[in-house]
N, C-alpha and C positions, 0 to 999 in steps of 0.2 A: 719352399717353392714347388709347385706342381705344374704339369703340362697344361692345366686349365687356367693358370693365372698369367701366363705369358703368351704372346702371339706366336704363330708359326712363322719362322723366318722364310722369306720368299725363296731363298736358295735351296730349301729342303725339297726333295722329291715328294710328291704326294704319296700318302700311305698306299693308295691303290697300286702304284708302281713299285714303291719301295718294298712292299710285303709280298711281291709276286715270287713264287717259287719256280724259277726257271731251271734249276738243277735238281735232279731227283734226290729225295731225302736220303736214300741209301748211300749215294755217293757223297753227299754233304756230310753225313755223320761219320763216314770213313775218313774224310780229309780234315773236317773241322770239328768233329765231335758233336755237332748239333746242326739242325737245318740252317742253311746259309742266310736266308733273309732274316731281318730283325723281327721280333715279335712286336705287337702294337706298343707294349710298354717300353721296349728298347727303342723303338722309333721316337716315342715321346721324350725319352731321356736324351736322345741325340739332339732334339730341338732345344731342350733345356740347356744342354752343354754349349750350344752356340751363344748363349747369353751369359755364360759363366767364365770368369777369368781365373786368376790364381790368387785367392784371398790372402794367403800368407805374404807373398811378395808384393801384392798390390797395396797391402797395409804399410809395408816398408816404404814404398814409393810415395804414398800419400804423406807419410811422416817426413820424408826427405824434402818435399816441396814446401812443407810447413816450416821446417827447420832451416832450410837453405841447402839447395841441391848439391853443390860442390862439397861443402863441408860435411854434409850428411853422408855422401858417397865415400868420402875418405874414412869416416868412422866405420862404415859398413865393411869396407875393404880391409881395414885393420882387424876387425872381428873375424873376417873370413880367413885372413892369412895367419893370425896369431891367437885367435880365440876371443870370446867375449870378455874373459877375465883380464885381457890386456887393456881394456878400456877403463878409465876412471868413471864410475857412475854411468854405465852403459844405458842408453835410451831404452825404454820399454819395448818399442817396436823391434829393435835389434835383438834384444834378449828373447822376445817371444819367438822370433823367426829361428834363431839358432837353437833354441830349446827343442824345436822339432827336428831340424836337419842334422843336429849333432848326435841324435839318438837313432841308432839303427832300427828300422821297422822290424817287428817281431818275426816276419817271414824271411828276413835276409840271412843267407848262408854265405859267409865270406869265402869259404873254401870253394864252394860251387861257383861263386862269382869269378874267382881267379882261374878256375878251369875254363870258364867262358872266355876270359881274356886270352888264354893260351890257344883255345880252339879258333877263336876269331882271327888270331895273328896268322894262321895258316893261309888265309885267303885275303891278305891285306890288299894286294894289287887288284884283285877282282872286286873287292868290296868298294874300292874307290870308283871303279867303273860303274858299279851298280848305283852308287850314290849319285854320281854325275849324270849318267846317261839313262838310267831307269827312273830313279826317285825324283830328280829335278826336272829333266826333260819331260818325263811322263806325267809328273805332278802338275806341270803347267797346263796340260790339256785335260787330264782326268780329274784333277782336284783344283779346278780353275778358280774357285772362289777365293783361294788363298792368294791369288795374284793381286787382289785388291790391296792387301797389306804390303806385299813385296814391291809392287810398283810405287806405292806412296813412300816407302822407305828407301827406294833406290837400289834395293838388293837385287843383284844378279842381272841387271841390265846396265848398270854403271860400274865400270871396272870389274868385270865379271871374274877375271883371274884372281883378283885380290879376295873377293867374297868366297870363291871356291877354296882358296888357300886358308882363309880363316876358319871355314867349316872343317876343312881337312885337319887343321891343327887341333881343333877340339876333338875330332874323331880319334886322332892319334893319341891324345892325352887320355881319353877315357878307356882306350883299349890297350894301354901299356900296363905292364906288370906293376901291381900296387897302385895304379893310377887313380883308383876310386877310394883309397883310404882318406880319412880326414887329413887335411893339409897337403894332400898330394895334388899334382897338376890337374888330373881329371875331375876331381871333386870341385876344386876352385873354378875351373873353366865352366863347369856345368852351372854353378851358382851365378857366375857372371853372365852367362847366356840367359839364364832365367831372369836376371835383373833387366837386361836389355829388352827382353820380351815385355816385361811389365812397363818399362818406360815407353815403348812403342804403343802399348795398349793405352797408357795414360794420355799420350800426346794425340794419337789418331782418334781415340774415342771421344775426345773433347772438341774435335773439329766439327763445325756445322755441316761440312760436306760428307762426313762419314754417315752412311745410311745403316744404322743399327738394325732397323726393321727388316732390311734386305739381307745383310751380311752377318748379323750377329756382332759380337764384340770383336775388335781386332785381336788376333792370336788368342782365340777362345779355347775352351777345354777340348772341343772336338778337333780343332786344327792342331793343337799341341799333341793330342793323342795320335793323329794321323802322322805327324812328323816323327814322333818316337817310334811308331810301328814301322815306318819306312826304313829306319836304321836297324830294327830288330828282325821280325819275321820276314819282311819283304826282302831285306838284304840276304837273309839265309837262303831263301828261294832263288833270288837272283844269282848269288854266288855259285849255286849248283849248276846253273845254266852255263857258267864259265868253267865248269869242270872241278869245282872244289868239293871233295867228297866228305861233306859233313855227315857224321853218324848221329844216331838218335841221342846218345849222351852228349854230343857236341851241341845239338839243337837245344836240349834242356838247359845246359850250362849257359849258352849264349843268351837264351831268352831270360834267364835269371839275371844275368848281367844287365840287360837292357830294361828289365823290370825295375831294377834299382835306379838306373840312370833316369828312366821316365819319372819315377817317384821324386827323385831329386830335382828334376826339371819343373815340377809343379803339376804333373798330371795326376788327377784324382785317382785314388787306389782302385775305385770301381771300374776304371777305364784301362787299367793295366792288364796285360795278357800273361798267362802262366805257361802256355804251350804255344808252339809254332802255329798249329791249326787254329787255336783260339785267337791268336794275334791276326792271322789272315782274315778270319771272319770279322773281327772288329774293324780291320782296315777297310773291308768291303762296306761295312756300315757307314764309316766316315765318308766313303765315296758317294753314298746316297744323299749327302748334304750339298752336292755341287750340281744342282739342277738348272742353273741359269747360264745363258750364253755369256761369253766374256770377250771383250774387244782387245784385251791386252795379251792374248796368247801368242800372237805372231811376234810382237815386240820382244817378249821374254824368250821365245824359242830361237829366234834368229840371233839374238845376243849371245846365247849359250852356244849355238852352232858355230858362230864365227870366232869364238874365244881363242881356239888354237892358233888362228892367224895373227893374233896380237900378243900371245903369251911370250914371256921371256923364257927361252929354251935352254940357255946356258951352253956349256961345252958339249960337243958331240963328235962322234966318229965321222959324221957326215961332212964332206968338204963344204967350205963356205958358200960356193955358188949353188949348192943344192939346198940351201936353207928354205927357200920357198916350197920346194918339193917336200921337205920334212914337215913343214907346217900343214900342207895340204894332206899329207899322209895321216897326221894326227887328227885332222878334221874328219877324214874318211873313217878312221877307227871309231871315233865317237858316234858318228852318224850310223855306222854299221851296228854298233851296240844298241843304239836306241831303236833301230828298226825291228828288233826282236819283240818289242811291246807296243809299237805304233802301227796302226793300220793306215790305209791311204787317206782316210778322212782326217785322222789326227795329224798326219804329216802335212797335209794341205793347210790345216788350221795353224800349224806352227811355222809354216813357210819353209819347210824342209824339202829336199829332193824326194819325189814320190817313189822312184824306183831305186831303192837301196836294199842290198841284201846283207844279212848278218854274217858276213864272211869272217870277220875277226873272231867273234866268240866260237864259231864252228871250227876254225882252224886251231885256235889256241887251247880250247877246252881239253882235248885229249892229252896234250903235253902237260898242262897244268895238273890234270888229274894224276898222271903217272909220276910227275915230280913230287907232288905232295904225298902220294902213296908210298913212294920209295923212302922218303925221309921219315914217314910215320912208321914204316916197317923197321928201319934202322934204329929209330928211337934214341933215347939217351942224349948224349952231347951232340950228335949229328942233328937230331930234331930241334934241340934248343938253339943251335947255331943257325939253322934254317929259319926259325921264327925271328931271330935277331936280324938276319939279313933281310927278311921281308919288311920289318919295321924300318930298317935303315934305308931300304929302297923307297918306301913311302915317304920318309923324311926328305930324301933327295928330290923326289918328285914335287913335294910341296914347295921346296925352295924355288923351283922353276916358276910356279904360280906366283910366288912373292916377288920374284925378280931381284932387284937391288934393295928392296925394302926388307926391314927386319921382320922375322917371323913373329906373329902375335895373334891374339884373338881380335875380334871386331873392335875397331876404334872408331866410333861414330863421328863423322865430320859435322860441320855446321848445318848441313841440309838434312841430316839424318834425324828421325824423330826421337832417337834415344840420346841425342847430344844434350849435354847439360851446359847451359850458358853460365 
């Protein structure tokens, strides 16, 4: 398939705008390693990516619906949890899929990956702020074409706390020590999320109201790439704004970790980033595929902004009568965080207060920086215990989002496009 055999998606910015060099090349090369705008060939590859899904997992989903979805899913999950050899006469679709993901890619360095996990754990609390208030809130307005899929699946405007909790559970799984080994929670969680994406793509892509010519495929290669990059290089840069002192070797290791996670999620290898600068450049390129206005921005933004007012907060040192103040404080924290990346126009589109200052990141960043620096200097057991405490703190916070519900990954309900009847 080439760029001349498929139409240009309506959501793509025209080449005349996408290829504009608004940042001097000297600065671009220093930060990103290359000029920031895409070349004409890269722009055409972006358009192609909008019409590409995940061939390996899409083939599994096609087999599932031919075999019987519920029974097929049970076989797939058995292979995921116990290996393909645990099945009697495993179906070819399952065998083909696991032949790929059970074999490490040639570039994978397991030791470097684990160093990435250790480095990432230092900024666990900041990383969740970045995920929620930068990647999600900012994504609604800057990467607005993805709202078409999110709104149709009910994600993040129905029971927002639960969706955040499920995403946070996956994030905790993949950034835990040994979490990305075969049969470990992070590996399994990533494959399950990959299947959910393929089920959504199958369901929405077959609906007559889905406009492929405008939006491309649901959860296409470019949108999967943007999502993976938001957790990788964008999270690195965002955590620095919260005072996390990532070093060059930390960046390299974390990027390697997310390169493997992205590969396991079904992102094509050509779209994976090797360095932080390369990742930010690629993320900018995906931004150029969101050129159409969207009427769902306000709905998504307000649902996320109001989430703290409905979240189950659990025990607190705050007295009971101060509970409403506590909720309003948390809402103000998240709005403060988001104000670092949102201008007045974006806040208006999202339905957020126009005059919000980034007081929380500015106040907490110096303390976070000094705290991490102190434990890094102490090293050894002190640093290991600090990492463990950070993970435990994140786990406790996730429980607030789940409330009385059991912690789990996404469990599609009857209205969700990934639900199997």
